[in-house]
A tleap script that builds the chain and sets N, CA, C and O, in Angstrom:
source leaprc.protein.ff14SB
mol = sequence {
  NMET LEU LEU LEU SER GLN ASP ILE ILE THR
  ALA ILE PHE ASP GLN ALA ARG GLN ALA HIE
  PRO LEU GLU CYS CYS GLY ILE ILE ALA ALA
  ALA ILE ASP SER GLU ARG ALA THR ARG LEU
  ILE PRO MET THR ASN SER ALA CYS SER PRO
  VAL TYR PHE ALA PHE ASP PRO ARG GLN GLN
  LEU GLN VAL TRP ARG GLU MET ASP ALA ARG
  ASP GLU GLU PRO ARG VAL PHE TYR HIE SER
  HIE THR ALA SER ARG ALA TYR PRO SER ALA
  THR ASP ILE GLU PHE ALA THR ASP ALA ASN
  ALA HIE TYR LEU ILE VAL THR THR ALA ASP
  TYR ASP PRO PRO LEU ARG SER PHE ARG ILE
  ALA GLN GLY CYS VAL SER GLU GLU GLU VAL
  ARG VAL GLU THR PRO PRO CTYR
}
set mol.1.N position { 10.660 -14.820 7.844 }
set mol.1.CA position { 11.668 -14.022 7.173 }
set mol.1.C position { 12.328 -14.854 6.069 }
set mol.1.O position { 12.572 -16.051 6.221 }
set mol.2.N position { 12.601 -14.183 4.970 }
set mol.2.CA position { 13.290 -14.816 3.850 }
set mol.2.C position { 14.657 -14.169 3.710 }
set mol.2.O position { 14.763 -12.949 3.585 }
set mol.3.N position { 15.695 -14.980 3.731 }
set mol.3.CA position { 17.070 -14.509 3.603 }
set mol.3.C position { 17.597 -14.917 2.236 }
set mol.3.O position { 17.638 -16.102 1.907 }
set mol.4.N position { 18.002 -13.922 1.433 }
set mol.4.CA position { 18.521 -14.181 0.089 }
set mol.4.C position { 19.788 -13.375 -0.140 }
set mol.4.O position { 19.981 -12.315 0.455 }
set mol.5.N position { 20.642 -13.885 -1.002 }
set mol.5.CA position { 21.848 -13.141 -1.367 }
set mol.5.C position { 21.484 -12.019 -2.339 }
set mol.5.O position { 20.496 -12.104 -3.068 }
set mol.6.N position { 22.293 -10.979 -2.333 }
set mol.6.CA position { 22.089 -9.878 -3.278 }
set mol.6.C position { 22.215 -10.376 -4.716 }
set mol.6.O position { 21.522 -9.885 -5.607 }
set mol.7.N position { 23.093 -11.345 -4.945 }
set mol.7.CA position { 23.258 -11.899 -6.294 }
set mol.7.C position { 21.956 -12.511 -6.815 }
set mol.7.O position { 21.600 -12.321 -7.978 }
set mol.8.N position { 21.254 -13.237 -5.964 }
set mol.8.CA position { 19.985 -13.851 -6.373 }
set mol.8.C position { 18.943 -12.777 -6.646 }
set mol.8.O position { 18.232 -12.845 -7.649 }
set mol.9.N position { 18.845 -11.792 -5.771 }
set mol.9.CA position { 17.873 -10.713 -5.965 }
set mol.9.C position { 18.154 -9.970 -7.272 }
set mol.9.O position { 17.236 -9.691 -8.043 }
set mol.10.N position { 19.412 -9.656 -7.511 }
set mol.10.CA position { 19.792 -8.962 -8.746 }
set mol.10.C position { 19.436 -9.798 -9.969 }
set mol.10.O position { 18.919 -9.268 -10.952 }
set mol.11.N position { 19.706 -11.095 -9.917 }
set mol.11.CA position { 19.407 -11.982 -11.054 }
set mol.11.C position { 17.906 -12.054 -11.325 }
set mol.11.O position { 17.493 -12.104 -12.484 }
set mol.12.N position { 17.091 -12.060 -10.284 }
set mol.12.CA position { 15.637 -12.096 -10.475 }
set mol.12.C position { 15.158 -10.808 -11.144 }
set mol.12.O position { 14.347 -10.851 -12.069 }
set mol.13.N position { 15.661 -9.663 -10.674 }
set mol.13.CA position { 15.273 -8.401 -11.312 }
set mol.13.C position { 15.745 -8.339 -12.761 }
set mol.13.O position { 15.027 -7.838 -13.627 }
set mol.14.N position { 16.940 -8.843 -13.028 }
set mol.14.CA position { 17.434 -8.885 -14.413 }
set mol.14.C position { 16.516 -9.738 -15.286 }
set mol.14.O position { 16.167 -9.345 -16.399 }
set mol.15.N position { 16.130 -10.898 -14.779 }
set mol.15.CA position { 15.225 -11.780 -15.519 }
set mol.15.C position { 13.881 -11.089 -15.762 }
set mol.15.O position { 13.324 -11.181 -16.857 }
set mol.16.N position { 13.364 -10.405 -14.751 }
set mol.16.CA position { 12.069 -9.724 -14.883 }
set mol.16.C position { 12.131 -8.611 -15.926 }
set mol.16.O position { 11.211 -8.450 -16.729 }
set mol.17.N position { 13.218 -7.847 -15.909 }
set mol.17.CA position { 13.364 -6.760 -16.892 }
set mol.17.C position { 13.497 -7.319 -18.313 }
set mol.17.O position { 12.943 -6.755 -19.257 }
set mol.18.N position { 14.227 -8.419 -18.464 }
set mol.18.CA position { 14.400 -9.022 -19.791 }
set mol.18.C position { 13.092 -9.613 -20.317 }
set mol.18.O position { 12.830 -9.565 -21.519 }
set mol.19.N position { 12.279 -10.165 -19.433 }
set mol.19.CA position { 11.015 -10.782 -19.847 }
set mol.19.C position { 9.924 -9.744 -20.120 }
set mol.19.O position { 9.001 -9.998 -20.893 }
set mol.20.N position { 10.033 -8.588 -19.489 }
set mol.20.CA position { 9.003 -7.553 -19.615 }
set mol.20.C position { 8.716 -7.250 -21.086 }
set mol.20.O position { 9.673 -7.081 -21.843 }
set mol.21.N position { 7.481 -7.173 -21.534 }
set mol.21.CA position { 6.263 -7.009 -20.748 }
set mol.21.C position { 5.601 -8.317 -20.303 }
set mol.21.O position { 4.491 -8.283 -19.772 }
set mol.22.N position { 6.245 -9.456 -20.502 }
set mol.22.CA position { 5.701 -10.725 -20.012 }
set mol.22.C position { 6.182 -10.979 -18.592 }
set mol.22.O position { 7.221 -10.463 -18.178 }
set mol.23.N position { 5.425 -11.775 -17.850 }
set mol.23.CA position { 5.859 -12.157 -16.509 }
set mol.23.C position { 6.998 -13.161 -16.611 }
set mol.23.O position { 7.030 -13.999 -17.513 }
set mol.24.N position { 7.922 -13.062 -15.679 }
set mol.24.CA position { 8.963 -14.083 -15.545 }
set mol.24.C position { 8.605 -14.953 -14.346 }
set mol.24.O position { 7.741 -14.596 -13.544 }
set mol.25.N position { 9.276 -16.097 -14.230 }
set mol.25.CA position { 8.999 -16.978 -13.107 }
set mol.25.C position { 10.192 -17.892 -12.865 }
set mol.25.O position { 11.071 -18.030 -13.716 }
set mol.26.N position { 10.207 -18.511 -11.695 }
set mol.26.CA position { 11.266 -19.447 -11.370 }
set mol.26.C position { 11.172 -19.902 -9.932 }
set mol.26.O position { 10.222 -19.591 -9.214 }
set mol.27.N position { 12.178 -20.641 -9.536 }
set mol.27.CA position { 12.245 -21.116 -8.154 }
set mol.27.C position { 13.653 -20.891 -7.618 }
set mol.27.O position { 14.606 -20.692 -8.371 }
set mol.28.N position { 13.748 -20.929 -6.313 }
set mol.28.CA position { 15.043 -20.935 -5.648 }
set mol.28.C position { 15.056 -22.196 -4.797 }
set mol.28.O position { 14.238 -22.363 -3.892 }
set mol.29.N position { 15.990 -23.072 -5.103 }
set mol.29.CA position { 16.069 -24.365 -4.427 }
set mol.29.C position { 16.952 -24.272 -3.188 }
set mol.29.O position { 17.830 -23.416 -3.081 }
set mol.30.N position { 16.688 -25.181 -2.263 }
set mol.30.CA position { 17.482 -25.277 -1.039 }
set mol.30.C position { 17.751 -26.742 -0.747 }
set mol.30.O position { 16.936 -27.612 -1.054 }
set mol.31.N position { 18.896 -27.000 -0.155 }
set mol.31.CA position { 19.158 -28.357 0.322 }
set mol.31.C position { 18.085 -28.701 1.349 }
set mol.31.O position { 17.674 -27.843 2.130 }
set mol.32.N position { 17.635 -29.939 1.349 }
set mol.32.CA position { 16.535 -30.349 2.219 }
set mol.32.C position { 16.820 -30.043 3.682 }
set mol.32.O position { 15.904 -29.681 4.420 }
set mol.33.N position { 18.055 -30.179 4.113 }
set mol.33.CA position { 18.392 -29.957 5.523 }
set mol.33.C position { 18.914 -28.548 5.807 }
set mol.33.O position { 19.507 -28.312 6.860 }
set mol.34.N position { 18.703 -27.613 4.885 }
set mol.34.CA position { 19.230 -26.258 5.043 }
set mol.34.C position { 18.107 -25.233 5.114 }
set mol.34.O position { 17.046 -25.417 4.519 }
set mol.35.N position { 18.349 -24.161 5.841 }
set mol.35.CA position { 17.409 -23.047 5.904 }
set mol.35.C position { 17.606 -22.084 4.741 }
set mol.35.O position { 16.728 -21.266 4.465 }
set mol.36.N position { 18.743 -22.167 4.054 }
set mol.36.CA position { 19.103 -21.201 3.019 }
set mol.36.C position { 18.716 -21.694 1.631 }
set mol.36.O position { 19.062 -22.804 1.228 }
set mol.37.N position { 17.992 -20.848 0.915 }
set mol.37.CA position { 17.679 -21.112 -0.492 }
set mol.37.C position { 18.762 -20.441 -1.320 }
set mol.37.O position { 18.896 -19.217 -1.296 }
set mol.38.N position { 19.538 -21.234 -2.052 }
set mol.38.CA position { 20.744 -20.686 -2.675 }
set mol.38.C position { 20.866 -20.921 -4.174 }
set mol.38.O position { 21.712 -20.305 -4.823 }
set mol.39.N position { 20.044 -21.792 -4.735 }
set mol.39.CA position { 20.215 -22.092 -6.163 }
set mol.39.C position { 19.036 -21.555 -6.959 }
set mol.39.O position { 17.923 -22.077 -6.893 }
set mol.40.N position { 19.314 -20.494 -7.717 }
set mol.40.CA position { 18.298 -19.856 -8.547 }
set mol.40.C position { 18.078 -20.679 -9.810 }
set mol.40.O position { 19.028 -21.041 -10.505 }
set mol.41.N position { 16.812 -20.969 -10.096 }
set mol.41.CA position { 16.464 -21.737 -11.285 }
set mol.41.C position { 15.391 -20.966 -12.056 }
set mol.41.O position { 14.202 -21.113 -11.774 }
set mol.42.N position { 15.803 -20.146 -13.025 }
set mol.42.CA position { 14.812 -19.451 -13.853 }
set mol.42.C position { 14.005 -20.474 -14.655 }
set mol.42.O position { 14.557 -21.441 -15.180 }
set mol.43.N position { 12.721 -20.253 -14.739 }
set mol.43.CA position { 11.841 -21.154 -15.475 }
set mol.43.C position { 11.244 -20.417 -16.669 }
set mol.43.O position { 11.166 -19.189 -16.683 }
set mol.44.N position { 10.827 -21.184 -17.663 }
set mol.44.CA position { 10.154 -20.628 -18.828 }
set mol.44.C position { 8.685 -20.402 -18.491 }
set mol.44.O position { 8.015 -21.300 -17.982 }
set mol.45.N position { 8.187 -19.205 -18.774 }
set mol.45.CA position { 6.768 -18.920 -18.597 }
set mol.45.C position { 6.033 -19.410 -19.840 }
set mol.45.O position { 5.977 -18.714 -20.853 }
set mol.46.N position { 5.478 -20.603 -19.753 }
set mol.46.CA position { 4.807 -21.177 -20.923 }
set mol.46.C position { 3.495 -20.466 -21.238 }
set mol.46.O position { 2.936 -20.666 -22.317 }
set mol.47.N position { 2.995 -19.647 -20.331 }
set mol.47.CA position { 1.776 -18.881 -20.596 }
set mol.47.C position { 2.049 -17.698 -21.522 }
set mol.47.O position { 1.136 -17.188 -22.172 }
set mol.48.N position { 3.317 -17.262 -21.580 }
set mol.48.CA position { 3.687 -16.111 -22.431 }
set mol.48.C position { 2.700 -14.966 -22.247 }
set mol.48.O position { 2.151 -14.447 -23.219 }
set mol.49.N position { 2.479 -14.577 -21.002 }
set mol.49.CA position { 1.449 -13.598 -20.680 }
set mol.49.C position { 2.007 -12.459 -19.828 }
set mol.49.O position { 2.927 -12.672 -19.038 }
set mol.50.N position { 1.460 -11.256 -19.980 }
set mol.50.CA position { 1.859 -10.153 -19.112 }
set mol.50.C position { 1.131 -10.158 -17.765 }
set mol.50.O position { 1.451 -9.356 -16.889 }
set mol.51.N position { 0.153 -11.056 -17.593 }
set mol.51.CA position { -0.627 -11.063 -16.349 }
set mol.51.C position { -0.710 -12.438 -15.681 }
set mol.51.O position { -1.415 -12.600 -14.685 }
set mol.52.N position { -0.002 -13.419 -16.218 }
set mol.52.CA position { -0.118 -14.780 -15.693 }
set mol.52.C position { 1.149 -15.540 -16.039 }
set mol.52.O position { 1.774 -15.293 -17.070 }
set mol.53.N position { 1.518 -16.465 -15.169 }
set mol.53.CA position { 2.661 -17.312 -15.495 }
set mol.53.C position { 2.310 -18.768 -15.258 }
set mol.53.O position { 1.442 -19.090 -14.446 }
set mol.54.N position { 2.987 -19.633 -15.970 }
set mol.54.CA position { 2.872 -21.079 -15.776 }
set mol.54.C position { 4.222 -21.683 -16.127 }
set mol.54.O position { 4.798 -21.379 -17.171 }
set mol.55.N position { 4.719 -22.539 -15.249 }
set mol.55.CA position { 5.971 -23.225 -15.556 }
set mol.55.C position { 5.759 -24.127 -16.767 }
set mol.55.O position { 4.700 -24.736 -16.920 }
set mol.56.N position { 6.766 -24.206 -17.619 }
set mol.56.CA position { 6.747 -25.157 -18.720 }
set mol.56.C position { 6.754 -26.558 -18.109 }
set mol.56.O position { 7.670 -26.874 -17.349 }
set mol.57.N position { 5.775 -27.409 -18.409 }
set mol.57.CA position { 5.663 -28.710 -17.750 }
set mol.57.C position { 6.881 -29.619 -17.936 }
set mol.57.O position { 7.304 -30.287 -16.992 }
set mol.58.N position { 7.439 -29.648 -19.130 }
set mol.58.CA position { 8.618 -30.504 -19.362 }
set mol.58.C position { 9.813 -30.010 -18.555 }
set mol.58.O position { 10.531 -30.795 -17.936 }
set mol.59.N position { 10.014 -28.695 -18.573 }
set mol.59.CA position { 11.115 -28.127 -17.803 }
set mol.59.C position { 10.897 -28.377 -16.311 }
set mol.59.O position { 11.842 -28.697 -15.590 }
set mol.60.N position { 9.662 -28.232 -15.852 }
set mol.60.CA position { 9.373 -28.444 -14.438 }
set mol.60.C position { 9.702 -29.873 -14.023 }
set mol.60.O position { 10.306 -30.089 -12.973 }
set mol.61.N position { 9.313 -30.843 -14.832 }
set mol.61.CA position { 9.622 -32.238 -14.524 }
set mol.61.C position { 11.129 -32.452 -14.448 }
set mol.61.O position { 11.623 -33.111 -13.533 }
set mol.62.N position { 11.853 -31.894 -15.405 }
set mol.62.CA position { 13.313 -32.027 -15.419 }
set mol.62.C position { 13.938 -31.382 -14.175 }
set mol.62.O position { 14.824 -31.963 -13.549 }
set mol.63.N position { 13.476 -30.194 -13.828 }
set mol.63.CA position { 14.029 -29.479 -12.671 }
set mol.63.C position { 13.718 -30.230 -11.378 }
set mol.63.O position { 14.585 -30.342 -10.511 }
set mol.64.N position { 12.493 -30.748 -11.233 }
set mol.64.CA position { 12.144 -31.477 -10.013 }
set mol.64.C position { 12.975 -32.763 -9.894 }
set mol.64.O position { 13.384 -33.131 -8.793 }
set mol.65.N position { 13.222 -33.437 -11.001 }
set mol.65.CA position { 14.078 -34.634 -10.964 }
set mol.65.C position { 15.502 -34.256 -10.555 }
set mol.65.O position { 16.141 -34.955 -9.769 }
set mol.66.N position { 15.983 -33.147 -11.098 }
set mol.66.CA position { 17.326 -32.671 -10.753 }
set mol.66.C position { 17.411 -32.320 -9.267 }
set mol.66.O position { 18.394 -32.655 -8.605 }
set mol.67.N position { 16.391 -31.651 -8.747 }
set mol.67.CA position { 16.388 -31.326 -7.316 }
set mol.67.C position { 16.374 -32.600 -6.474 }
set mol.67.O position { 17.089 -32.691 -5.476 }
set mol.68.N position { 15.571 -33.576 -6.866 }
set mol.68.CA position { 15.548 -34.851 -6.138 }
set mol.68.C position { 16.934 -35.479 -6.102 }
set mol.68.O position { 17.374 -35.957 -5.057 }
set mol.69.N position { 17.618 -35.480 -7.230 }
set mol.69.CA position { 18.959 -36.076 -7.312 }
set mol.69.C position { 19.968 -35.327 -6.448 }
set mol.69.O position { 20.947 -35.911 -5.983 }
set mol.70.N position { 19.730 -34.038 -6.235 }
set mol.70.CA position { 20.649 -33.212 -5.445 }
set mol.70.C position { 20.198 -33.056 -3.993 }
set mol.70.O position { 20.794 -32.287 -3.239 }
set mol.71.N position { 19.158 -33.774 -3.600 }
set mol.71.CA position { 18.571 -33.641 -2.257 }
set mol.71.C position { 18.180 -32.196 -1.962 }
set mol.71.O position { 18.484 -31.650 -0.901 }
set mol.72.N position { 17.499 -31.599 -2.932 }
set mol.72.CA position { 17.009 -30.233 -2.792 }
set mol.72.C position { 15.488 -30.227 -2.864 }
set mol.72.O position { 14.849 -31.207 -3.250 }
set mol.73.N position { 14.940 -29.084 -2.478 }
set mol.73.CA position { 13.507 -28.863 -2.608 }
set mol.73.C position { 13.272 -27.425 -3.050 }
set mol.73.O position { 14.121 -26.563 -2.826 }
set mol.74.N position { 12.128 -27.158 -3.676 }
set mol.74.CA position { 11.826 -25.778 -4.046 }
set mol.74.C position { 11.433 -25.006 -2.788 }
set mol.74.O position { 10.411 -25.305 -2.171 }
set mol.75.N position { 12.226 -24.030 -2.414 }
set mol.75.CA position { 11.966 -23.275 -1.185 }
set mol.75.C position { 11.247 -21.965 -1.475 }
set mol.75.O position { 10.427 -21.504 -0.681 }
set mol.76.N position { 11.567 -21.366 -2.632 }
set mol.76.CA position { 10.973 -20.075 -3.008 }
set mol.76.C position { 10.427 -20.189 -4.430 }
set mol.76.O position { 11.123 -20.641 -5.339 }
set mol.77.N position { 9.188 -19.778 -4.606 }
set mol.77.CA position { 8.601 -19.635 -5.932 }
set mol.77.C position { 8.526 -18.140 -6.204 }
set mol.77.O position { 7.988 -17.385 -5.395 }
set mol.78.N position { 9.065 -17.713 -7.341 }
set mol.78.CA position { 9.034 -16.278 -7.628 }
set mol.78.C position { 8.450 -16.014 -9.008 }
set mol.78.O position { 8.480 -16.863 -9.898 }
set mol.79.N position { 7.918 -14.804 -9.151 }
set mol.79.CA position { 7.466 -14.332 -10.459 }
set mol.79.C position { 7.381 -12.815 -10.431 }
set mol.79.O position { 7.502 -12.183 -9.381 }
set mol.80.N position { 7.169 -12.251 -11.607 }
set mol.80.CA position { 7.074 -10.795 -11.705 }
set mol.80.C position { 5.649 -10.373 -12.021 }
set mol.80.O position { 4.865 -11.120 -12.607 }
set mol.81.N position { 5.342 -9.149 -11.612 }
set mol.81.CA position { 4.130 -8.468 -12.051 }
set mol.81.C position { 4.591 -7.319 -12.931 }
set mol.81.O position { 5.522 -6.595 -12.579 }
set mol.82.N position { 3.948 -7.152 -14.061 }
set mol.82.CA position { 4.426 -6.168 -15.034 }
set mol.82.C position { 3.678 -4.843 -14.994 }
set mol.82.O position { 4.171 -3.842 -15.513 }
set mol.83.N position { 2.506 -4.820 -14.391 }
set mol.83.CA position { 1.723 -3.580 -14.369 }
set mol.83.C position { 1.014 -3.374 -13.038 }
set mol.83.O position { 0.100 -2.556 -12.939 }
set mol.84.N position { 1.428 -4.107 -12.027 }
set mol.84.CA position { 0.782 -3.981 -10.721 }
set mol.84.C position { 1.822 -4.123 -9.620 }
set mol.84.O position { 2.981 -4.453 -9.871 }
set mol.85.N position { 1.383 -3.870 -8.410 }
set mol.85.CA position { 2.307 -3.930 -7.277 }
set mol.85.C position { 2.711 -5.372 -6.973 }
set mol.85.O position { 2.104 -6.323 -7.466 }
set mol.86.N position { 3.725 -5.504 -6.169 }
set mol.86.CA position { 4.252 -6.820 -5.793 }
set mol.86.C position { 3.405 -7.398 -4.658 }
set mol.86.O position { 3.813 -7.398 -3.496 }
set mol.87.N position { 2.234 -7.884 -5.016 }
set mol.87.CA position { 1.308 -8.495 -4.064 }
set mol.87.C position { 0.580 -9.617 -4.799 }
set mol.87.O position { 0.261 -9.476 -5.979 }
set mol.88.N position { 0.315 -10.732 -4.113 }
set mol.88.CA position { -0.312 -11.866 -4.799 }
set mol.88.C position { -1.700 -11.528 -5.360 }
set mol.88.O position { -2.541 -10.951 -4.671 }
set mol.89.N position { -1.911 -11.895 -6.604 }
set mol.89.CA position { -3.231 -11.757 -7.226 }
set mol.89.C position { -4.113 -12.908 -6.739 }
set mol.89.O position { -3.635 -13.835 -6.084 }
set mol.90.N position { -5.386 -12.840 -7.061 }
set mol.90.CA position { -6.295 -13.935 -6.708 }
set mol.90.C position { -5.819 -15.247 -7.329 }
set mol.90.O position { -5.920 -16.305 -6.708 }
set mol.91.N position { -5.304 -15.176 -8.549 }
set mol.91.CA position { -4.776 -16.374 -9.214 }
set mol.91.C position { -3.533 -16.884 -8.499 }
set mol.91.O position { -3.381 -18.090 -8.305 }
set mol.92.N position { -2.639 -15.972 -8.104 }
set mol.92.CA position { -1.443 -16.379 -7.359 }
set mol.92.C position { -1.833 -17.126 -6.089 }
set mol.92.O position { -1.245 -18.155 -5.759 }
set mol.93.N position { -2.821 -16.605 -5.387 }
set mol.93.CA position { -3.263 -17.219 -4.127 }
set mol.93.C position { -3.880 -18.586 -4.395 }
set mol.93.O position { -3.621 -19.543 -3.665 }
set mol.94.N position { -4.686 -18.677 -5.432 }
set mol.94.CA position { -5.343 -19.943 -5.773 }
set mol.94.C position { -4.331 -21.046 -6.074 }
set mol.94.O position { -4.537 -22.199 -5.694 }
set mol.95.N position { -3.239 -20.697 -6.754 }
set mol.95.CA position { -2.267 -21.705 -7.172 }
set mol.95.C position { -1.100 -21.878 -6.199 }
set mol.95.O position { -0.177 -22.645 -6.474 }
set mol.96.N position { -1.130 -21.180 -5.074 }
set mol.96.CA position { -0.082 -21.328 -4.055 }
set mol.96.C position { -0.423 -22.545 -3.199 }
set mol.96.O position { -1.176 -22.441 -2.231 }
set mol.97.N position { 0.128 -23.683 -3.558 }
set mol.97.CA position { -0.261 -24.943 -2.913 }
set mol.97.C position { 0.712 -25.431 -1.854 }
set mol.97.O position { 0.394 -26.365 -1.118 }
set mol.98.N position { 1.879 -24.831 -1.758 }
set mol.98.CA position { 2.889 -25.279 -0.799 }
set mol.98.C position { 2.946 -24.299 0.368 }
set mol.98.O position { 3.551 -23.233 0.261 }
set mol.99.N position { 2.319 -24.660 1.473 }
set mol.99.CA position { 2.256 -23.771 2.639 }
set mol.99.C position { 3.622 -23.531 3.269 }
set mol.99.O position { 3.783 -22.583 4.038 }
set mol.100.N position { 4.607 -24.368 2.960 }
set mol.100.CA position { 5.949 -24.192 3.522 }
set mol.100.C position { 6.843 -23.304 2.665 }
set mol.100.O position { 7.937 -22.930 3.086 }
set mol.101.N position { 6.384 -22.970 1.475 }
set mol.101.CA position { 7.207 -22.193 0.544 }
set mol.101.C position { 7.070 -20.700 0.802 }
set mol.101.O position { 6.117 -20.230 1.424 }
set mol.102.N position { 8.058 -19.980 0.300 }
set mol.102.CA position { 8.013 -18.518 0.249 }
set mol.102.C position { 7.575 -18.163 -1.168 }
set mol.102.O position { 8.002 -18.797 -2.133 }
set mol.103.N position { 6.728 -17.155 -1.288 }
set mol.103.CA position { 6.261 -16.687 -2.591 }
set mol.103.C position { 6.770 -15.262 -2.781 }
set mol.103.O position { 6.278 -14.319 -2.161 }
set mol.104.N position { 7.759 -15.129 -3.646 }
set mol.104.CA position { 8.436 -13.858 -3.881 }
set mol.104.C position { 7.882 -13.229 -5.156 }
set mol.104.O position { 7.790 -13.886 -6.193 }
set mol.105.N position { 7.517 -11.956 -5.070 }
set mol.105.CA position { 6.991 -11.239 -6.232 }
set mol.105.C position { 7.796 -9.966 -6.417 }
set mol.105.O position { 8.018 -9.214 -5.468 }
set mol.106.N position { 8.230 -9.732 -7.643 }
set mol.106.CA position { 8.893 -8.476 -7.997 }
set mol.106.C position { 7.999 -7.763 -9.007 }
set mol.106.O position { 7.257 -8.401 -9.754 }
set mol.107.N position { 8.077 -6.448 -9.020 }
set mol.107.CA position { 7.313 -5.698 -10.005 }
set mol.107.C position { 8.251 -4.920 -10.910 }
set mol.107.O position { 9.243 -4.346 -10.460 }
set mol.108.N position { 7.922 -4.911 -12.191 }
set mol.108.CA position { 8.678 -4.100 -13.142 }
set mol.108.C position { 7.955 -2.784 -13.393 }
set mol.108.O position { 8.432 -1.949 -14.162 }
set mol.109.N position { 6.806 -2.593 -12.749 }
set mol.109.CA position { 6.081 -1.327 -12.823 }
set mol.109.C position { 6.644 -0.386 -11.755 }
set mol.109.O position { 7.469 -0.788 -10.934 }
set mol.110.N position { 6.201 0.833 -11.775 }
set mol.110.CA position { 6.722 1.853 -10.865 }
set mol.110.C position { 5.962 1.826 -9.536 }
set mol.110.O position { 5.205 2.744 -9.220 }
set mol.111.N position { 6.180 0.762 -8.768 }
set mol.111.CA position { 5.549 0.614 -7.457 }
set mol.111.C position { 6.632 0.375 -6.420 }
set mol.111.O position { 7.690 -0.179 -6.715 }
set mol.112.N position { 6.345 0.802 -5.205 }
set mol.112.CA position { 7.273 0.613 -4.102 }
set mol.112.C position { 6.574 -0.196 -3.021 }
set mol.112.O position { 5.415 0.100 -2.729 }
set mol.113.N position { 7.186 -1.178 -2.418 }
set mol.113.CA position { 8.516 -1.706 -2.734 }
set mol.113.C position { 8.469 -2.595 -3.977 }
set mol.113.O position { 7.425 -3.163 -4.297 }
set mol.114.N position { 9.584 -2.712 -4.666 }
set mol.114.CA position { 9.600 -3.501 -5.902 }
set mol.114.C position { 9.705 -5.007 -5.678 }
set mol.114.O position { 9.546 -5.782 -6.621 }
set mol.115.N position { 9.970 -5.433 -4.439 }
set mol.115.CA position { 10.147 -6.856 -4.129 }
set mol.115.C position { 9.502 -7.129 -2.783 }
set mol.115.O position { 9.742 -6.416 -1.808 }
set mol.116.N position { 8.669 -8.180 -2.740 }
set mol.116.CA position { 8.021 -8.566 -1.480 }
set mol.116.C position { 7.909 -10.088 -1.440 }
set mol.116.O position { 7.845 -10.752 -2.474 }
set mol.117.N position { 7.888 -10.618 -0.224 }
set mol.117.CA position { 7.754 -12.062 -0.044 }
set mol.117.C position { 6.560 -12.348 0.859 }
set mol.117.O position { 6.236 -11.579 1.764 }
set mol.118.N position { 5.918 -13.483 0.581 }
set mol.118.CA position { 4.702 -13.840 1.299 }
set mol.118.C position { 4.706 -15.322 1.638 }
set mol.118.O position { 5.354 -16.134 0.978 }
set mol.119.N position { 3.966 -15.644 2.682 }
set mol.119.CA position { 3.579 -17.022 2.969 }
set mol.119.C position { 2.096 -17.088 2.634 }
set mol.119.O position { 1.325 -16.198 2.990 }
set mol.120.N position { 1.715 -18.143 1.954 }
set mol.120.CA position { 0.319 -18.298 1.553 }
set mol.120.C position { -0.121 -19.703 1.951 }
set mol.120.O position { 0.456 -20.696 1.507 }
set mol.121.N position { -1.146 -19.770 2.790 }
set mol.121.CA position { -1.658 -21.065 3.245 }
set mol.121.C position { -3.175 -20.998 3.322 }
set mol.121.O position { -3.731 -20.120 3.981 }
set mol.122.N position { -3.827 -21.905 2.664 }
set mol.122.CA position { -5.288 -22.012 2.658 }
set mol.122.C position { -5.946 -20.677 2.325 }
set mol.122.O position { -6.949 -20.302 2.932 }
set mol.123.N position { -5.380 -19.970 1.365 }
set mol.123.CA position { -5.952 -18.709 0.917 }
set mol.123.C position { -5.599 -17.498 1.757 }
set mol.123.O position { -5.970 -16.376 1.411 }
set mol.124.N position { -4.891 -17.706 2.853 }
set mol.124.CA position { -4.487 -16.593 3.721 }
set mol.124.C position { -3.083 -16.136 3.343 }
set mol.124.O position { -2.170 -16.952 3.219 }
set mol.125.N position { -2.918 -14.843 3.163 }
set mol.125.CA position { -1.649 -14.256 2.736 }
set mol.125.C position { -1.044 -13.481 3.893 }
set mol.125.O position { -1.706 -12.638 4.499 }
set mol.126.N position { 0.213 -13.766 4.199 }
set mol.126.CA position { 0.924 -12.967 5.204 }
set mol.126.C position { 2.281 -12.573 4.638 }
set mol.126.O position { 3.045 -13.412 4.160 }
set mol.127.N position { 2.558 -11.282 4.705 }
set mol.127.CA position { 3.833 -10.780 4.202 }
set mol.127.C position { 4.926 -11.073 5.212 }
set mol.127.O position { 4.697 -11.080 6.421 }
set mol.128.N position { 6.117 -11.315 4.690 }
set mol.128.CA position { 7.272 -11.550 5.544 }
set mol.128.C position { 8.422 -10.646 5.111 }
set mol.128.O position { 8.471 -10.171 3.977 }
set mol.129.N position { 9.322 -10.428 6.022 }
set mol.129.CA position { 10.493 -9.602 5.742 }
set mol.129.C position { 11.429 -10.320 4.777 }
set mol.129.O position { 11.588 -11.539 4.842 }
set mol.130.N position { 12.045 -9.554 3.883 }
set mol.130.CA position { 13.103 -10.071 3.020 }
set mol.130.C position { 14.394 -9.419 3.478 }
set mol.130.O position { 14.511 -8.194 3.491 }
set mol.131.N position { 15.359 -10.241 3.853 }
set mol.131.CA position { 16.666 -9.742 4.265 }
set mol.131.C position { 17.701 -10.121 3.237 }
set mol.131.O position { 17.694 -11.226 2.695 }
set mol.132.N position { 18.594 -9.180 2.978 }
set mol.132.CA position { 19.676 -9.426 2.034 }
set mol.132.C position { 20.876 -9.928 2.818 }
set mol.132.O position { 21.379 -9.269 3.727 }
set mol.133.N position { 21.315 -11.114 2.434 }
set mol.133.CA position { 22.468 -11.737 3.069 }
set mol.133.C position { 23.740 -11.098 2.521 }
set mol.133.O position { 23.886 -10.911 1.314 }
set mol.134.N position { 24.642 -10.774 3.411 }
set mol.134.CA position { 25.898 -10.165 2.980 }
set mol.134.C position { 26.987 -11.224 2.907 }
set mol.134.O position { 26.991 -12.169 3.697 }
set mol.135.N position { 27.919 -11.073 1.955 }
set mol.135.CA position { 29.003 -12.046 1.817 }
set mol.135.C position { 29.873 -12.061 3.065 }
set mol.135.O position { 29.927 -11.046 3.760 }
set mol.136.N position { 30.545 -13.132 3.380 }
set mol.136.CA position { 30.549 -14.405 2.649 }
set mol.136.C position { 29.289 -15.195 2.941 }
set mol.136.O position { 28.789 -15.197 4.065 }
set mol.137.N position { 28.778 -15.872 1.911 }
set mol.137.CA position { 27.544 -16.640 2.056 }
set mol.137.C position { 27.864 -17.894 2.748 }
set mol.137.O position { 26.975 -18.712 2.985 }
savepdb mol mol.pdb
quit
């Protein structure tokens, strides 16, 4: 199960709508000793594509250094699909290298549900529940 605040979910959808028709992407960081992913970090899609995303390498290096300094780790990797349902593509599965991470996908197309989360390990995809955390966080 993935627990996220409504504020984070809203911000991801806002980012996806603003990036459309290109895919958006980012991470949600968590303190190393915490179960909660609380810091949204929108990333630049250097692929500039409606069907593929890639983190900007310079930005990624900077963000990973910042997380190290804050004793954080990337807990959730998210991106949008612009013309398909919120399910990992073959490319998404191929590049999902962190078996401990959550992979969150939102769709800006007219598909239901518009947001889904998955665990991906060794090419196997399993969907997990997304719960909205209510304040106070």
